[in-house]
N, C-alpha and C positions, 0 to 999 in steps of 0.2 A: 820246457813242457815234458811231462812225464808219460812214457808210453808203456802200457802193460800189455803183454801179449797174452791172450786167452786161448787156450787150445780148445778144439771142437769137443763139446760134451763136458767141459770144466765147470764146476760149480761157480755160480756168481759170488757166493760167499768167499770162496778161495781167491778169486780175482780181486775182490775188495780188500782182503787181507794183504795180498801182494802190494796193492796200491798204497795202502796205509804204511806198510813197512818201508816202501821206497821213499815216500814223503818225509818219514822220519828220518831216514838216512841221508837224505839230501839236504835236510834242515831247512826245508822251504818255509815252514811256518814261522820258525825262529827268525829268519832273515825278514820276513814281512813285518814282524813285530818290531825288530830292531829299526827298520827303515821308516817307522811312522813318525819319528821326531829325530832331529839331529843331535849327536853327542860329540862334544868337543874331544879331540885326541888326548888332551891332558886328563879329562874325566874318565876316559875309556881306560887309560893306562893306570890310573890311581885305582879303578875298580879291579883291574886285572892283577895289580900287585896285592891288593886286599884279599882277593880270592886265594892267590897263591899262599899268602901268609895263613889264611885259615886252613887250607889243606895241609900245609906243612905242621901246623899246631896239631891237627887231627892225627897225623902220622907220628908225630913225636910223643903224643899221649898214649897211642896204641902201643908203642914199642916198649914203653916203661912198664 
């Protein structure tokens, strides 16, 4: 549960912005989407390795 403290006289838009930032930092929405279906550990690991290869490829091409 996320708790956002709103100071007296603080604008509601400011409080909403704080809430959105906190949700993003906690990765709450991302966790909900990941938990909608089960992913085998081997598949998750394969995706993780593929992502690492892609990022490494991008770094290599930027250095050249």
